[in-house]
DOVO-924173 format. One record per residue: x, y negated, z of N, C-alpha, C in turn; residue in three letters. Coordinates in steps of 0.1 Angstrom, whole numbers, plus 5000, padded with zeros to 4 digits. Example, Ala and Ser with C-alpha at 12.3 -4.5 7.8 and 13.67 -1.06 7.14 Angstrom:
2
513250575078512350455078513250335078ala/512850225071513750115071512950005079ser/
This chain:
110
431306553698432406563702432406413709met/433306393718433106263725434406193720asp/433906033718435205983710435605903724lys/437205863722437805763734438205653728arg/438505553736439105443730440705433730arg/440805403720442705383714442805243710phe/443905173713444605103707445505103699tyr/445705023685446205053674447004953669val/448404973666449204863661449804933647asn/449404883636449504893622450904903619val/451604783621453404793620453904863624glu/453804893640454805003647453905143644thr/453005143640452305293642452105343653gly/451805253661451205293677449605333679glu/449705473687448005453688448205503703ile/447605423711447505443726446405463731ser/446005523742445005513754444905393763glu/446305323764446805223776446705103766leu/446404993769446604883765448004803771lys/449104743762450404733767451204663758ala/451304553758452504473753451304423742gly/451904453728451304403716450704523708asn/450304643715449804753707448104723704asn/447504663708446104633708445904543696ala/446604543685446004493674444804533669gln/444104673670443004673668442604793678phe/441204783679440604903691439504993683thr/440005093686439405223676438705313685val/437405393684437005503692437005603681tyr/437705733684438005843676437905983689ala/437906063682438206203687439406253684ser/439806353692441206353690441406433674pro/440806483666441006523653441206373645glu/440506273649440606133640442006103644glu/442106113655443506033661444506123654val/444506213653445606313650445506253633lys/444506253624444406243609444906053611ala/444905973618445405853617446805823621leu/447605933630448905973632449506003618arg/449006103611449606143601449606053590lys/448505963588448605853579449605783583cys/449905713595451105633600452605703593phe/452605833597453705933597454205923581glu/453005933570453205963558453605813554asp/453005713560453605523553454905553557lys/455405573570456705563575457605633566asp/457305763561458105833554458605763540his/457005723534457305653523458005533523ala/457605453533458905353539460105373537asp/460605473541462005533542462505523526phe/461405583517462005623505462005443494gly/461305353500461405223492462605193499thr/463405193512464405153515465805173506tyr/465705313500466605333489466205293477trp/465105253472464905203461465305073459arg/465005013473465804883472467304853469ala/468004953468469204963465469505003450his/468204993444468505033429468004933422ile/468904803416468604693414467604673401pro/467604803390467104803379465404883380phe/465304933392464104973395463104923397lys/462204863390461004763396459904833405glu/459704723415458704733423457204803419tyr/456904763406455604813403455504943395his/457004993392456905113385457605213396asn/457305223411457905303418457205353425asp/457105523428456305633433456305593448glu/457705543453457505533467456705413473asp/457005343467455805193468454705223466asn/454105303456452805323455452405423467asp/453105513472452905583483452705523495ala/453705423496453605323507452205263510phe/451905193499450805123497449405183499asp/449505313494448305433496448105463508his/449305473517448905543531448505423539glu/449005293536448705173543447105133541leu/446805153530445505123526444405243533leu/445105353532444005443540444205453556arg/445205383561445505383577444205243576ala/444205133571443305023571441905083571tyr/441605193559440105243561439705303573lys/440505413577440305483588440005393602met/441205303600440905193614439405103611ile/439205083600437905013600436505103602tyr/436605233596435505323601435605343615gln/436805343623436405393638436705293646leu/437105153641437105053649435904953655gly/436204903666435204813669434804743661asp/433704623665433304513656434404403655glu/435204393665436304293660437004373651glu/437804463650438304543639437904553628ala/436204553627435704553611435504423609lys/435304343615435704193614436904153604glu/437904193612439104123611439604213596his/439304353595440004393581438904363572ile/437804333573436904293565437004133556ser/438004083565438603953559439803993548gln/440404083548441504113542441204113524tyr/442204053517441704023501441504213492pro/442004273501441604423494440704523498phe/439704433512438804513516437704563505phe/437304473497435904563486436604653481lys/437804653474438404773468438604883475ser/439004863489439204973500438104993502leu/436904983504435605063505435005103492met/435105083481434505103471435505243462asp/436705233471437705363464437505493474ser/437405613469437205723473438605783477asp/439605703470441105743470441905753483asp/440905673493441605643508441005673518tyr/
């Protein structure tokens, strides 16, 4: 299956074939199925992020003991792993500099 070029912005969750504004944080080459999987990752991250909003209003619940924060972190790391795997050389180089990169690539959880 042919892969097409997409521009990805992790913060906004944007995936676009057109380069516009600041949507070109990373460039990936992906099939429609891979784009769908990355979009699902971003949707799951946003859903977990909404849960962290509610947790923030509960002062006695610690960050490191919170399922929503764990889910957010998991989906964010899963997105970065997908972007690394689908990304151009610049994306791979950028992501490989992150402190969590080695554990990200060593783990099958993402």
